[in-house]
N, C-alpha and C positions, 0 to 999 in steps of 0.2 A: 710541390709541397702544398700549394693552395688547394689543388684538386683533392689531395689526400685528406686535408682538413674538412673540406666541404663534404666529401663522402663520409667521413667519420661523423660529422654533425647530422647528416641525413640519416645515417644508421641509428644514431641515438634517438632522433625524432620518431622513427618508425618502429623502434623496438619498445613495446609498452613497459617492459621491465627496466629500461634504461632511461626513460624520460624523467629526469630529475632536474628541472630547470633551476631549482633552488641551489643546486650544486655547481652550476656554471658560474664562471667568474669572468671579469674583463680580460684577464690574462689569456683565457682560452681563445680570444679573438685577435690577439696581437699577431701581427704578421700577415693578416689577410688584406688583400688589395680591396679598394673600394668596390670594385665589381663583384668580387667573391663575397664580400660582406653583404652587399645588396641582394645577391642571389640567395645566400643563406637566410637573410631576414625574410625574403619573400616565401621561402619554403617553410620557415618557422610560422609565419602568419597563416599560410595555407593550412598547415597542420593544426594550429590552434583553432582556426575557423571550422575545420572538419570535426574536431573534438567538441566544439560548442554546439554544432548541429546535432551530433550524436547525443549529447547530454540533454538538449532540448527535446529531442524525440523520445528519449527514455523517460524524461519527466512528464511528458504528455501521456505516455502509455501508463505510467504509474498513476497519474491523476485520473485517467479513465477507469482503471481497475479499482481504485479506491472509491470512486463515485458509484461504480457498479456494485461493489461490496456493500456500501452504505445503503443503496437502494434495496438490495436483497435482504439486508438486516432489517430495514424498516418494514418490508413486507412480512418477514417472519414474525416480527413483534406484533404487527397488526393481526395476523392470523391467530396468534396465541391469545390476543385480547378478544378476538371474536369467539374463539373456542370457549374461553372462560365466561364471556358475556352471554353466550347462548344457553348456559346452564340455568339462567334466571328467566329466560323467555319461555312463553307457553308455545310448545310445538307438539304436533302429533308425532307418534312414533316414526311414521314414514318420513316426515319432514326432518326429524332429528337424525335419522339414519342417512338420508340424502345429504344433509348438512355435514355430518361427520365424514362421510366418504369424500365429498368434494374438498373439504378442509384438509383431509389426510393427503389427497392427491396433490393439492396445491403446495402443501408444506413439503412433501417429498420432492417435488420439482424444485422448489426454492432451496432446499438443503443440498440437493445435488449440484445446482448451479453455484451455490456458496462454496461447496467443497472444491469445485473446479477453480474458482477464483482464489480460494484459500491456498490451494496447492501452488498456483501461479504467483501468489503474493508472499511466498516465503513462510508459510505456516501461520499467518496471523489469524488467530481463531477468534471470531466475534460471536460465537454462539453462547459463550460464557460471559457473565457480567464481569466488569473489571474487578469487583470484590472477589469473585470466585477464582479468577486467574491469579490474583496477587495474594490472596489469603491474609489480608491485613487484619490486625485485631480491630481497628476502627471500623472496617467494613463488616466484620462479624458482629460487632456490637450494634451497628446500625440495623443490620438484618434482624437481630434478636429483638430490638425495640420495635421494628416494623411488624414482627409477628405477634408481639404482645399487645400492641395497640389495638383497641377495638373502637370502631366508629360509634359515636354517641347516637343513640336512637331518639327520635323526637316522640316516639310512641311510649306511653308509660308501661 
């Protein structure tokens, strides 16, 4: 009988759909000898330790992926700022063309890397601003205010 109970508990532990520790009660362990209870406890602890290692590994992978996505997003935003900042700079036509080509190549590379991480990260899209993705009225209002504000010029 003890062996059957141990095998049943081991089956529960190794079946991901059946591991419901919150549903176990003290009555489930009644009738186990101290040796069988110790063996079962050791297996439970080993299983919990393995799950903890898996969770830690997955959390580390998610953290790395999030950091990589944040880095790519930062680079994309910096390239966009450079592109719009370059419009005010004095450049020859050849310099401007070279700048635009280099910028387009860098941006295409970053977008492709972002899409790779985006697909791996469950579709989290960071190319849109939070306001664009949520379509909140407060965001639309703040965007409208930002468009209508004009910087004050010190020149008369």
